[in-house]
All heavy atoms as a GROMACS GRO file, in nm:
protein
  588
    1MET      N    1   9.184   2.132  -6.483
    1MET     CA    2   9.118   2.014  -6.432
    1MET      C    3   9.054   1.938  -6.550
    1MET      O    4   8.996   2.002  -6.639
    1MET     CB    5   9.007   2.055  -6.331
    1MET     CG    6   8.930   1.940  -6.275
    1MET     SD    7   8.846   1.988  -6.127
    1MET     CE    8   8.681   1.935  -6.164
    2PRO      N    9   9.065   1.807  -6.551
    2PRO     CA   10   9.004   1.729  -6.659
    2PRO      C   11   8.853   1.753  -6.667
    2PRO      O   12   8.786   1.773  -6.564
    2PRO     CB   13   9.032   1.584  -6.624
    2PRO     CG   14   9.148   1.590  -6.530
    2PRO     CD   15   9.134   1.722  -6.457
    3ASN      N   16   8.800   1.748  -6.786
    3ASN     CA   17   8.658   1.770  -6.807
    3ASN      C   18   8.590   1.639  -6.835
    3ASN      O   19   8.624   1.571  -6.931
    3ASN     CB   20   8.638   1.869  -6.921
    3ASN     CG   21   8.499   1.926  -6.926
    3ASN    OD1   22   8.419   1.903  -6.837
    3ASN    ND2   23   8.471   2.000  -7.031
    4ILE      N   24   8.489   1.601  -6.754
    4ILE     CA   25   8.409   1.481  -6.778
    4ILE      C   26   8.263   1.523  -6.781
    4ILE      O   27   8.224   1.623  -6.720
    4ILE     CB   28   8.433   1.370  -6.673
    4ILE    CG1   29   8.395   1.416  -6.533
    4ILE    CG2   30   8.575   1.322  -6.676
    4ILE    CD1   31   8.396   1.305  -6.432
    5ASN      N   32   8.183   1.445  -6.851
    5ASN     CA   33   8.043   1.486  -6.864
    5ASN      C   34   7.966   1.451  -6.739
    5ASN      O   35   8.008   1.372  -6.653
    5ASN     CB   36   7.978   1.428  -6.991
    5ASN     CG   37   7.963   1.276  -6.984
    5ASN    OD1   38   7.917   1.221  -6.884
    5ASN    ND2   39   7.996   1.209  -7.093
    6GLY      N   40   7.848   1.512  -6.725
    6GLY     CA   41   7.767   1.497  -6.605
    6GLY      C   42   7.721   1.355  -6.579
    6GLY      O   43   7.714   1.311  -6.464
    7ARG      N   44   7.689   1.281  -6.683
    7ARG     CA   45   7.643   1.143  -6.665
    7ARG      C   46   7.757   1.054  -6.608
    7ARG      O   47   7.733   0.970  -6.522
    7ARG     CB   48   7.592   1.086  -6.795
    7ARG     CG   49   7.474   1.161  -6.850
    7ARG     CD   50   7.349   1.080  -6.836
    7ARG     NE   51   7.236   1.156  -6.888
    7ARG     CZ   52   7.136   1.197  -6.813
    7ARG    NH1   53   7.133   1.166  -6.687
    7ARG    NH2   54   7.038   1.265  -6.864
    8THR      N   55   7.875   1.074  -6.659
    8THR     CA   56   7.992   0.998  -6.609
    8THR      C   57   8.018   1.036  -6.464
    8THR      O   58   8.046   0.950  -6.380
    8THR     CB   59   8.115   1.026  -6.695
    8THR    OG1   60   8.087   0.989  -6.832
    8THR    CG2   61   8.237   0.948  -6.647
    9LEU      N   62   8.008   1.163  -6.433
    9LEU     CA   63   8.025   1.210  -6.296
    9LEU      C   64   7.921   1.148  -6.206
    9LEU      O   65   7.951   1.104  -6.094
    9LEU     CB   66   8.014   1.362  -6.296
    9LEU     CG   67   8.057   1.437  -6.173
    9LEU    CD1   68   8.197   1.398  -6.127
    9LEU    CD2   69   8.047   1.586  -6.196
   10ALA      N   70   7.795   1.140  -6.251
   10ALA     CA   71   7.688   1.077  -6.173
   10ALA      C   72   7.720   0.931  -6.144
   10ALA      O   73   7.701   0.883  -6.029
   10ALA     CB   74   7.555   1.088  -6.246
   11MET      N   75   7.771   0.861  -6.243
   11MET     CA   76   7.808   0.718  -6.224
   11MET      C   77   7.923   0.705  -6.123
   11MET      O   78   7.922   0.614  -6.039
   11MET     CB   79   7.844   0.655  -6.356
   11MET     CG   80   7.724   0.640  -6.447
   11MET     SD   81   7.767   0.569  -6.607
   11MET     CE   82   7.801   0.400  -6.558
   12ALA      N   83   8.021   0.795  -6.127
   12ALA     CA   84   8.131   0.792  -6.032
   12ALA      C   85   8.081   0.818  -5.890
   12ALA      O   86   8.125   0.754  -5.796
   12ALA     CB   87   8.238   0.894  -6.073
   13ILE      N   88   7.989   0.911  -5.876
   13ILE     CA   89   7.930   0.940  -5.744
   13ILE      C   90   7.861   0.817  -5.689
   13ILE      O   91   7.878   0.781  -5.572
   13ILE     CB   92   7.835   1.061  -5.755
   13ILE    CG1   93   7.913   1.189  -5.777
   13ILE    CG2   94   7.745   1.069  -5.630
   13ILE    CD1   95   7.831   1.307  -5.820
   14GLN      N   96   7.784   0.749  -5.771
   14GLN     CA   97   7.714   0.628  -5.725
   14GLN      C   98   7.812   0.519  -5.690
   14GLN      O   99   7.792   0.447  -5.591
   14GLN     CB  100   7.615   0.583  -5.834
   14GLN     CG  101   7.497   0.675  -5.849
   14GLN     CD  102   7.408   0.638  -5.965
   14GLN    OE1  103   7.458   0.604  -6.072
   14GLN    NE2  104   7.280   0.647  -5.944
   15ALA      N  105   7.918   0.501  -5.768
   15ALA     CA  106   8.016   0.397  -5.740
   15ALA      C  107   8.089   0.425  -5.610
   15ALA      O  108   8.110   0.332  -5.526
   15ALA     CB  109   8.116   0.387  -5.856
   16VAL      N  110   8.127   0.548  -5.583
   16VAL     CA  111   8.195   0.581  -5.460
   16VAL      C  112   8.101   0.564  -5.341
   16VAL      O  113   8.140   0.511  -5.237
   16VAL     CB  114   8.253   0.726  -5.467
   16VAL    CG1  115   8.295   0.775  -5.329
   16VAL    CG2  116   8.369   0.732  -5.563
   17ASP      N  117   7.977   0.605  -5.356
   17ASP     CA  118   7.879   0.588  -5.248
   17ASP      C  119   7.856   0.440  -5.218
   17ASP      O  120   7.849   0.401  -5.102
   17ASP     CB  121   7.748   0.656  -5.288
   17ASP     CG  122   7.651   0.660  -5.172
   17ASP    OD1  123   7.680   0.724  -5.068
   17ASP    OD2  124   7.543   0.601  -5.182
   18PHE      N  125   7.850   0.356  -5.320
   18PHE     CA  126   7.834   0.213  -5.303
   18PHE      C  127   7.952   0.156  -5.225
   18PHE      O  128   7.935   0.076  -5.133
   18PHE     CB  129   7.816   0.146  -5.438
   18PHE     CG  130   7.802  -0.005  -5.430
   18PHE    CD1  131   7.680  -0.063  -5.405
   18PHE    CD2  132   7.914  -0.088  -5.446
   18PHE    CE1  133   7.665  -0.199  -5.396
   18PHE    CE2  134   7.901  -0.224  -5.438
   18PHE     CZ  135   7.776  -0.282  -5.413
   19LYS      N  136   8.073   0.195  -5.263
   19LYS     CA  137   8.195   0.148  -5.197
   19LYS      C  138   8.199   0.192  -5.053
   19LYS      O  139   8.238   0.118  -4.963
   19LYS     CB  140   8.319   0.193  -5.274
   19LYS     CG  141   8.448   0.144  -5.214
   19LYS     CD  142   8.458  -0.008  -5.218
   19LYS     CE  143   8.594  -0.055  -5.167
   19LYS     NZ  144   8.605  -0.200  -5.171
   20MET      N  145   8.156   0.316  -5.027
   20MET     CA  146   8.153   0.366  -4.889
   20MET      C  147   8.056   0.282  -4.804
   20MET      O  148   8.088   0.247  -4.690
   20MET     CB  149   8.111   0.513  -4.886
   20MET     CG  150   8.221   0.605  -4.937
   20MET     SD  151   8.167   0.776  -4.958
   20MET     CE  152   8.110   0.817  -4.795
   21ALA      N  153   7.940   0.248  -4.858
   21ALA     CA  154   7.842   0.166  -4.786
   21ALA      C  155   7.902   0.030  -4.756
   21ALA      O  156   7.887  -0.023  -4.645
   21ALA     CB  157   7.714   0.154  -4.867
   22ASP      N  158   7.971  -0.028  -4.852
   22ASP     CA  159   8.034  -0.160  -4.833
   22ASP      C  160   8.141  -0.152  -4.726
   22ASP      O  161   8.148  -0.239  -4.638
   22ASP     CB  162   8.093  -0.206  -4.966
   22ASP     CG  163   8.158  -0.343  -4.953
   22ASP    OD1  164   8.088  -0.439  -4.912
   22ASP    OD2  165   8.277  -0.357  -4.988
   23LEU      N  166   8.225  -0.048  -4.727
   23LEU     CA  167   8.328  -0.034  -4.626
   23LEU      C  168   8.265  -0.013  -4.489
   23LEU      O  169   8.315  -0.073  -4.388
   23LEU     CB  170   8.418   0.085  -4.659
   23LEU     CG  171   8.521   0.062  -4.768
   23LEU    CD1  172   8.584   0.194  -4.809
   23LEU    CD2  173   8.626  -0.034  -4.722
   24GLU      N  174   8.159   0.064  -4.480
   24GLU     CA  175   8.094   0.088  -4.350
   24GLU      C  176   8.039  -0.044  -4.294
   24GLU      O  177   8.056  -0.071  -4.174
   24GLU     CB  178   7.981   0.190  -4.366
   24GLU     CG  179   8.034   0.331  -4.388
   24GLU     CD  180   7.928   0.427  -4.438
   24GLU    OE1  181   7.810   0.386  -4.460
   24GLU    OE2  182   7.961   0.548  -4.455
   25ARG      N  183   7.978  -0.126  -4.379
   25ARG     CA  184   7.928  -0.255  -4.333
   25ARG      C  185   8.041  -0.345  -4.284
   25ARG      O  186   8.032  -0.413  -4.183
   25ARG     CB  187   7.850  -0.327  -4.443
   25ARG     CG  188   7.710  -0.273  -4.465
   25ARG     CD  189   7.629  -0.360  -4.562
   25ARG     NE  190   7.688  -0.370  -4.694
   25ARG     CZ  191   7.667  -0.283  -4.793
   25ARG    NH1  192   7.584  -0.180  -4.776
   25ARG    NH2  193   7.724  -0.301  -4.909
   26THR      N  194   8.150  -0.346  -4.361
   26THR     CA  195   8.265  -0.430  -4.323
   26THR      C  196   8.325  -0.385  -4.191
   26THR      O  197   8.357  -0.468  -4.105
   26THR     CB  198   8.371  -0.427  -4.434
   26THR    OG1  199   8.311  -0.473  -4.556
   26THR    CG2  200   8.490  -0.513  -4.401
   27ILE      N  201   8.340  -0.254  -4.172
   27ILE     CA  202   8.396  -0.199  -4.050
   27ILE      C  203   8.305  -0.235  -3.931
   27ILE      O  204   8.350  -0.274  -3.826
   27ILE     CB  205   8.418  -0.047  -4.061
   27ILE    CG1  206   8.533  -0.021  -4.158
   27ILE    CG2  207   8.444   0.015  -3.924
   27ILE    CD1  208   8.544   0.126  -4.201
   28ASP      N  209   8.177  -0.216  -3.951
   28ASP     CA  210   8.080  -0.244  -3.844
   28ASP      C  211   8.081  -0.392  -3.802
   28ASP      O  212   8.050  -0.426  -3.688
   28ASP     CB  213   7.939  -0.204  -3.886
   28ASP     CG  214   7.920  -0.056  -3.890
   28ASP    OD1  215   8.005   0.020  -3.833
   28ASP    OD2  216   7.819  -0.010  -3.949
   29ALA      N  217   8.113  -0.481  -3.896
   29ALA     CA  218   8.113  -0.622  -3.866
   29ALA      C  219   8.240  -0.671  -3.797
   29ALA      O  220   8.244  -0.784  -3.748
   29ALA     CB  221   8.091  -0.702  -3.999
   30GLN      N  222   8.340  -0.586  -3.793
   30GLN     CA  223   8.468  -0.627  -3.731
   30GLN      C  224   8.470  -0.588  -3.583
   30GLN      O  225   8.402  -0.496  -3.541
   30GLN     CB  226   8.584  -0.560  -3.802
   30GLN     CG  227   8.603  -0.611  -3.943
   30GLN     CD  228   8.730  -0.558  -4.006
   30GLN    OE1  229   8.794  -0.467  -3.957
   30GLN    NE2  230   8.769  -0.619  -4.118
   31PRO      N  231   8.554  -0.660  -3.505
   31PRO     CA  232   8.572  -0.621  -3.365
   31PRO      C  233   8.627  -0.479  -3.359
   31PRO      O  234   8.694  -0.432  -3.450
   31PRO     CB  235   8.677  -0.720  -3.314
   31PRO     CG  236   8.671  -0.835  -3.408
   31PRO     CD  237   8.629  -0.781  -3.541
   32SER      N  238   8.595  -0.409  -3.251
   32SER     CA  239   8.631  -0.268  -3.240
   32SER      C  240   8.781  -0.242  -3.243
   32SER      O  241   8.823  -0.131  -3.275
   32SER     CB  242   8.570  -0.209  -3.112
   32SER     OG  243   8.624  -0.277  -2.998
   33ASP      N  244   8.863  -0.344  -3.212
   33ASP     CA  245   9.008  -0.323  -3.214
   33ASP      C  246   9.072  -0.352  -3.353
   33ASP      O  247   9.191  -0.351  -3.366
   33ASP     CB  248   9.075  -0.410  -3.107
   33ASP     CG  249   9.055  -0.558  -3.130
   33ASP    OD1  250   8.959  -0.595  -3.198
   33ASP    OD2  251   9.137  -0.638  -3.076
   34GLN      N  252   8.986  -0.378  -3.452
   34GLN     CA  253   9.035  -0.407  -3.587
   34GLN      C  254   8.972  -0.310  -3.687
   34GLN      O  255   8.874  -0.246  -3.656
   34GLN     CB  256   9.003  -0.550  -3.627
   34GLN     CG  257   9.074  -0.653  -3.542
   34GLN     CD  258   9.037  -0.794  -3.584
   34GLN    OE1  259   8.964  -0.817  -3.678
   34GLN    NE2  260   9.088  -0.892  -3.509
   35GLY      N  261   9.026  -0.302  -3.801
   35GLY     CA  262   8.966  -0.224  -3.910
   35GLY      C  263   9.018  -0.083  -3.925
   35GLY      O  264   8.961  -0.005  -4.002
   36SER      N  265   9.125  -0.049  -3.856
   36SER     CA  266   9.177   0.087  -3.867
   36SER      C  267   9.219   0.120  -4.010
   36SER      O  268   9.202   0.232  -4.057
   36SER     CB  269   9.289   0.115  -3.770
   36SER     OG  270   9.397   0.031  -3.797
   37GLU      N  271   9.274   0.020  -4.081
   37GLU     CA  272   9.315   0.046  -4.219
   37GLU      C  273   9.193   0.069  -4.309
   37GLU      O  274   9.198   0.150  -4.401
   37GLU     CB  275   9.401  -0.069  -4.276
   37GLU     CG  276   9.330  -0.199  -4.300
   37GLU     CD  277   9.296  -0.282  -4.177
   37GLU    OE1  278   9.346  -0.254  -4.067
   37GLU    OE2  279   9.216  -0.375  -4.191
   38LEU      N  280   9.083   0.002  -4.278
   38LEU     CA  281   8.961   0.026  -4.352
   38LEU      C  282   8.900   0.162  -4.320
   38LEU      O  283   8.842   0.226  -4.408
   38LEU     CB  284   8.858  -0.084  -4.327
   38LEU     CG  285   8.895  -0.223  -4.378
   38LEU    CD1  286   8.787  -0.325  -4.340
   38LEU    CD2  287   8.918  -0.222  -4.527
   39GLU      N  288   8.914   0.208  -4.198
   39GLU     CA  289   8.866   0.340  -4.161
   39GLU      C  290   8.942   0.447  -4.237
   39GLU      O  291   8.886   0.547  -4.281
   39GLU     CB  292   8.871   0.360  -4.012
   39GLU     CG  293   8.768   0.277  -3.939
   39GLU     CD  294   8.776   0.288  -3.787
   39GLU    OE1  295   8.857   0.369  -3.737
   39GLU    OE2  296   8.701   0.215  -3.720
   40SER      N  297   9.071   0.426  -4.252
   40SER     CA  298   9.154   0.519  -4.331
   40SER      C  299   9.109   0.518  -4.476
   40SER      O  300   9.101   0.627  -4.540
   40SER     CB  301   9.301   0.480  -4.320
   40SER     OG  302   9.382   0.564  -4.396
   41LEU      N  303   9.082   0.404  -4.529
   41LEU     CA  304   9.035   0.394  -4.669
   41LEU      C  305   8.895   0.460  -4.684
   41LEU      O  306   8.871   0.534  -4.781
   41LEU     CB  307   9.027   0.247  -4.711
   41LEU     CG  308   8.985   0.219  -4.856
   41LEU    CD1  309   9.077   0.286  -4.955
   41LEU    CD2  310   8.980   0.068  -4.879
   42LEU      N  311   8.810   0.441  -4.583
   42LEU     CA  312   8.679   0.503  -4.586
   42LEU      C  313   8.693   0.656  -4.585
   42LEU      O  314   8.620   0.726  -4.656
   42LEU     CB  315   8.594   0.458  -4.466
   42LEU     CG  316   8.456   0.520  -4.456
   42LEU    CD1  317   8.371   0.494  -4.579
   42LEU    CD2  318   8.385   0.465  -4.328
   43LEU      N  319   8.786   0.709  -4.508
   43LEU     CA  320   8.809   0.852  -4.507
   43LEU      C  321   8.852   0.901  -4.645
   43LEU      O  322   8.807   1.004  -4.693
   43LEU     CB  323   8.917   0.887  -4.402
   43LEU     CG  324   8.952   1.037  -4.394
   43LEU    CD1  325   8.832   1.123  -4.362
   43LEU    CD2  326   9.062   1.056  -4.294
   44SER      N  327   8.935   0.825  -4.714
   44SER     CA  328   8.976   0.862  -4.849
   44SER      C  329   8.856   0.867  -4.943
   44SER      O  330   8.842   0.956  -5.025
   44SER     CB  331   9.081   0.765  -4.901
   44SER     OG  332   9.200   0.775  -4.828
   45TYR      N  333   8.769   0.765  -4.931
   45TYR     CA  334   8.648   0.764  -5.015
   45TYR      C  335   8.553   0.882  -4.980
   45TYR      O  336   8.490   0.940  -5.066
   45TYR     CB  337   8.573   0.632  -5.002
   45TYR     CG  338   8.625   0.528  -5.099
   45TYR    CD1  339   8.720   0.434  -5.063
   45TYR    CD2  340   8.574   0.523  -5.229
   45TYR    CE1  341   8.767   0.339  -5.155
   45TYR    CE2  342   8.619   0.427  -5.321
   45TYR     CZ  343   8.716   0.338  -5.281
   45TYR     OH  344   8.760   0.244  -5.371
   46THR      N  345   8.548   0.913  -4.851
   46THR     CA  346   8.462   1.026  -4.807
   46THR      C  347   8.514   1.157  -4.867
   46THR      O  348   8.435   1.239  -4.913
   46THR     CB  349   8.459   1.033  -4.654
   46THR    OG1  350   8.405   0.910  -4.602
   46THR    CG2  351   8.374   1.148  -4.605
   47ASN      N  352   8.645   1.174  -4.865
   47ASN     CA  353   8.704   1.294  -4.927
   47ASN      C  354   8.678   1.299  -5.077
   47ASN      O  355   8.646   1.405  -5.133
   47ASN     CB  356   8.853   1.302  -4.897
   47ASN     CG  357   8.882   1.327  -4.752
   47ASN    OD1  358   8.799   1.382  -4.679
   47ASN    ND2  359   9.000   1.285  -4.705
   48ALA      N  360   8.690   1.184  -5.142
   48ALA     CA  361   8.658   1.179  -5.286
   48ALA      C  362   8.513   1.209  -5.311
   48ALA      O  363   8.481   1.281  -5.407
   48ALA     CB  364   8.693   1.040  -5.341
   49ALA      N  365   8.424   1.160  -5.227
   49ALA     CA  366   8.282   1.186  -5.243
   49ALA      C  367   8.253   1.336  -5.232
   49ALA      O  368   8.172   1.390  -5.308
   49ALA     CB  369   8.200   1.108  -5.139
   50GLU      N  370   8.317   1.403  -5.141
   50GLU     CA  371   8.298   1.547  -5.128
   50GLU      C  372   8.346   1.623  -5.252
   50GLU      O  373   8.282   1.716  -5.300
   50GLU     CB  374   8.370   1.601  -5.001
   50GLU     CG  375   8.301   1.564  -4.874
   50GLU     CD  376   8.160   1.622  -4.863
   50GLU    OE1  377   8.139   1.742  -4.900
   50GLU    OE2  378   8.069   1.548  -4.822
   51ALA      N  379   8.463   1.582  -5.306
   51ALA     CA  380   8.512   1.646  -5.426
   51ALA      C  381   8.420   1.621  -5.544
   51ALA      O  382   8.393   1.712  -5.624
   51ALA     CB  383   8.654   1.594  -5.458
   52LEU      N  384   8.366   1.498  -5.556
   52LEU     CA  385   8.271   1.467  -5.662
   52LEU      C  386   8.142   1.546  -5.647
   52LEU      O  387   8.084   1.590  -5.746
   52LEU     CB  388   8.243   1.316  -5.664
   52LEU     CG  389   8.357   1.227  -5.715
   52LEU    CD1  390   8.325   1.082  -5.688
   52LEU    CD2  391   8.380   1.249  -5.863
   53LYS      N  392   8.098   1.564  -5.525
   53LYS     CA  393   7.978   1.643  -5.500
   53LYS      C  394   7.995   1.784  -5.547
   53LYS      O  395   7.907   1.841  -5.615
   53LYS     CB  396   7.943   1.639  -5.350
   53LYS     CG  397   7.816   1.714  -5.317
   53LYS     CD  398   7.782   1.706  -5.171
   53LYS     CE  399   7.653   1.777  -5.141
   53LYS     NZ  400   7.617   1.767  -4.998
   54ARG      N  401   8.110   1.844  -5.516
   54ARG     CA  402   8.136   1.981  -5.561
   54ARG      C  403   8.138   1.990  -5.715
   54ARG      O  404   8.079   2.080  -5.774
   54ARG     CB  405   8.267   2.033  -5.504
   54ARG     CG  406   8.258   2.069  -5.355
   54ARG     CD  407   8.385   2.141  -5.308
   54ARG     NE  408   8.506   2.061  -5.323
   54ARG     CZ  409   8.551   1.974  -5.232
   54ARG    NH1  410   8.483   1.952  -5.122
   54ARG    NH2  411   8.661   1.906  -5.254
   55ALA      N  412   8.202   1.894  -5.777
   55ALA     CA  413   8.209   1.889  -5.925
   55ALA      C  414   8.069   1.873  -5.984
   55ALA      O  415   8.033   1.936  -6.084
   55ALA     CB  416   8.301   1.782  -5.972
   56TYR      N  417   7.988   1.790  -5.921
   56TYR     CA  418   7.852   1.765  -5.971
   56TYR      C  419   7.767   1.890  -5.957
   56TYR      O  420   7.687   1.920  -6.046
   56TYR     CB  421   7.788   1.648  -5.895
   56TYR     CG  422   7.664   1.596  -5.962
   56TYR    CD1  423   7.669   1.521  -6.080
   56TYR    CD2  424   7.537   1.620  -5.911
   56TYR    CE1  425   7.557   1.471  -6.142
   56TYR    CE2  426   7.423   1.573  -5.972
   56TYR     CZ  427   7.433   1.499  -6.086
   56TYR     OH  428   7.319   1.451  -6.147
   57GLN      N  429   7.783   1.961  -5.848
   57GLN     CA  430   7.707   2.086  -5.830
   57GLN      C  431   7.744   2.187  -5.939
   57GLN      O  432   7.656   2.258  -5.990
   57GLN     CB  433   7.732   2.144  -5.690
   57GLN     CG  434   7.665   2.062  -5.583
   57GLN     CD  435   7.707   2.099  -5.444
   57GLN    OE1  436   7.814   2.153  -5.418
   57GLN    NE2  437   7.622   2.065  -5.346
   58GLU      N  438   7.870   2.190  -5.979
   58GLU     CA  439   7.911   2.276  -6.091
   58GLU      C  440   7.845   2.225  -6.221
   58GLU      O  441   7.798   2.309  -6.300
   58GLU     CB  442   8.062   2.274  -6.106
   58GLU     CG  443   8.135   2.347  -5.993
   58GLU     CD  444   8.286   2.338  -6.009
   58GLU    OE1  445   8.337   2.312  -6.119
   58GLU    OE2  446   8.354   2.357  -5.905
   59ALA      N  447   7.843   2.097  -6.241
   59ALA     CA  448   7.781   2.043  -6.364
   59ALA      C  449   7.631   2.073  -6.365
   59ALA      O  450   7.574   2.104  -6.468
   59ALA     CB  451   7.803   1.892  -6.371
   60LEU      N  452   7.565   2.068  -6.250
   60LEU     CA  453   7.422   2.096  -6.244
   60LEU      C  454   7.392   2.241  -6.283
   60LEU      O  455   7.286   2.268  -6.340
   60LEU     CB  456   7.367   2.070  -6.102
   60LEU     CG  457   7.336   1.927  -6.064
   60LEU    CD1  458   7.304   1.917  -5.916
   60LEU    CD2  459   7.225   1.872  -6.147
   61ALA      N  460   7.484   2.329  -6.253
   61ALA     CA  461   7.468   2.469  -6.290
   61ALA      C  462   7.473   2.489  -6.442
   61ALA      O  463   7.415   2.585  -6.493
   61ALA     CB  464   7.572   2.556  -6.222
   62GLU      N  465   7.539   2.397  -6.511
   62GLU     CA  466   7.554   2.409  -6.657
   62GLU      C  467   7.458   2.323  -6.737
   62GLU      O  468   7.426   2.355  -6.850
   62GLU     CB  469   7.698   2.373  -6.695
   62GLU     CG  470   7.802   2.465  -6.636
   62GLU     CD  471   7.944   2.418  -6.666
   62GLU    OE1  472   7.964   2.331  -6.751
   62GLU    OE2  473   8.037   2.472  -6.602
   63VAL      N  474   7.413   2.208  -6.677
   63VAL     CA  475   7.332   2.113  -6.749
   63VAL      C  476   7.204   2.089  -6.669
   63VAL      O  477   7.210   2.052  -6.552
   63VAL     CB  478   7.407   1.978  -6.770
   63VAL    CG1  479   7.321   1.878  -6.844
   63VAL    CG2  480   7.538   2.002  -6.843
   64SER      N  481   7.089   2.108  -6.731
   64SER     CA  482   6.964   2.098  -6.656
   64SER      C  483   6.902   1.958  -6.653
   64SER      O  484   6.812   1.934  -6.578
   64SER     CB  485   6.864   2.195  -6.715
   64SER     OG  486   6.834   2.162  -6.847
   65ASN      N  487   6.954   1.866  -6.733
   65ASN     CA  488   6.886   1.734  -6.741
   65ASN      C  489   6.953   1.629  -6.652
   65ASN      O  490   6.932   1.506  -6.673
   65ASN     CB  491   6.879   1.686  -6.887
   65ASN     CG  492   7.015   1.660  -6.946
   65ASN    OD1  493   7.116   1.705  -6.895
   65ASN    ND2  494   7.017   1.589  -7.056
   66LEU      N  495   7.026   1.669  -6.553
   66LEU     CA  496   7.089   1.572  -6.461
   66LEU      C  497   7.000   1.557  -6.337
   66LEU      O  498   6.934   1.651  -6.295
   66LEU     CB  499   7.227   1.623  -6.415
   66LEU     CG  500   7.334   1.631  -6.524
   66LEU    CD1  501   7.458   1.700  -6.470
   66LEU    CD2  502   7.365   1.494  -6.577
   67PRO      N  503   6.999   1.439  -6.279
   67PRO     CA  504   6.918   1.418  -6.155
   67PRO      C  505   6.980   1.496  -6.038
   67PRO      O  506   7.101   1.523  -6.038
   67PRO     CB  507   6.925   1.269  -6.132
   67PRO     CG  508   7.047   1.223  -6.200
   67PRO     CD  509   7.068   1.314  -6.317
   68PRO      N  510   6.899   1.530  -5.940
   68PRO     CA  511   6.955   1.596  -5.822
   68PRO      C  512   7.058   1.505  -5.754
   68PRO      O  513   7.044   1.382  -5.756
   68PRO     CB  514   6.834   1.617  -5.729
   68PRO     CG  515   6.714   1.597  -5.815
   68PRO     CD  516   6.754   1.512  -5.930
   69TYR      N  517   7.158   1.565  -5.691
   69TYR     CA  518   7.262   1.487  -5.624
   69TYR      C  519   7.202   1.390  -5.525
   69TYR      O  520   7.248   1.275  -5.514
   69TYR     CB  521   7.360   1.584  -5.557
   69TYR     CG  522   7.468   1.514  -5.479
   69TYR    CD1  523   7.582   1.469  -5.544
   69TYR    CD2  524   7.456   1.493  -5.343
   69TYR    CE1  525   7.681   1.402  -5.473
   69TYR    CE2  526   7.556   1.426  -5.272
   69TYR     CZ  527   7.668   1.383  -5.338
   69TYR     OH  528   7.764   1.314  -5.269
   70GLU      N  529   7.103   1.433  -5.450
   70GLU     CA  530   7.043   1.350  -5.345
   70GLU      C  531   6.985   1.217  -5.399
   70GLU      O  532   6.972   1.122  -5.326
   70GLU     CB  533   6.933   1.427  -5.274
   70GLU     CG  534   6.985   1.546  -5.194
   70GLU     CD  535   7.024   1.668  -5.279
   70GLU    OE1  536   6.976   1.681  -5.394
   70GLU    OE2  537   7.108   1.748  -5.232
   71LYS      N  538   6.949   1.215  -5.526
   71LYS     CA  539   6.898   1.093  -5.586
   71LYS      C  540   7.007   0.993  -5.624
   71LYS      O  541   6.978   0.878  -5.655
   71LYS     CB  542   6.814   1.124  -5.710
   71LYS     CG  543   6.687   1.203  -5.676
   71LYS     CD  544   6.577   1.163  -5.766
   71LYS     CE  545   6.455   1.244  -5.726
   71LYS     NZ  546   6.343   1.159  -5.698
   72LEU      N  547   7.132   1.038  -5.621
   72LEU     CA  548   7.244   0.954  -5.660
   72LEU      C  549   7.305   0.879  -5.541
   72LEU      O  550   7.374   0.779  -5.560
   72LEU     CB  551   7.354   1.038  -5.724
   72LEU     CG  552   7.315   1.113  -5.850
   72LEU    CD1  553   7.431   1.203  -5.897
   72LEU    CD2  554   7.270   1.019  -5.960
   73VAL      N  555   7.280   0.927  -5.421
   73VAL     CA  556   7.347   0.871  -5.304
   73VAL      C  557   7.244   0.820  -5.203
   73VAL      O  558   7.125   0.854  -5.208
   73VAL     CB  559   7.438   0.976  -5.234
   73VAL    CG1  560   7.552   1.014  -5.326
   73VAL    CG2  561   7.363   1.101  -5.195
   74ARG      N  562   7.294   0.745  -5.104
   74ARG     CA  563   7.209   0.696  -4.996
   74ARG      C  564   7.153   0.813  -4.921
   74ARG      O  565   7.218   0.915  -4.902
   74ARG     CB  566   7.288   0.610  -4.899
   74ARG     CG  567   7.344   0.484  -4.963
   74ARG     CD  568   7.444   0.419  -4.871
   74ARG     NE  569   7.569   0.499  -4.874
   74ARG     CZ  570   7.654   0.508  -4.773
   74ARG    NH1  571   7.632   0.446  -4.662
   74ARG    NH2  572   7.763   0.581  -4.786
   75GLY      N  573   7.034   0.801  -4.871
   75GLY     CA  574   6.970   0.910  -4.799
   75GLY      C  575   7.017   0.927  -4.657
   75GLY      O  576   6.984   1.024  -4.591
   76ASP      N  577   7.099   0.836  -4.605
   76ASP     CA  578   7.138   0.842  -4.467
   76ASP      C  579   7.264   0.923  -4.441
   76ASP      O  580   7.310   0.931  -4.331
   76ASP     CB  581   7.157   0.702  -4.408
   76ASP     CG  582   7.267   0.623  -4.478
   76ASP    OD1  583   7.328   0.674  -4.572
   76ASP    OD2  584   7.291   0.509  -4.437
   77GLY      N  585   7.320   0.981  -4.540
   77GLY     CA  586   7.448   1.050  -4.518
   77GLY      C  587   7.456   1.168  -4.605
   77GLY      O  588   7.493   1.265  -4.620
   0.00000   0.00000   0.00000
């Protein structure tokens, strides 16, 4: 697996979380019979967020000066 530093990983987590929030707002604003392609994209971002979270937890075990994961993402999810 490629090796990236913890700070870069933190930025990727924040970027994915931001995109997920944007997709959620867009989906919520559409009529209920539309947006299925965006829901599929949101699922892909959700899966990526989970993989990044696992990688970040591994980085936290090795590096002590990283912020807690909870500080990188929205508190509602």
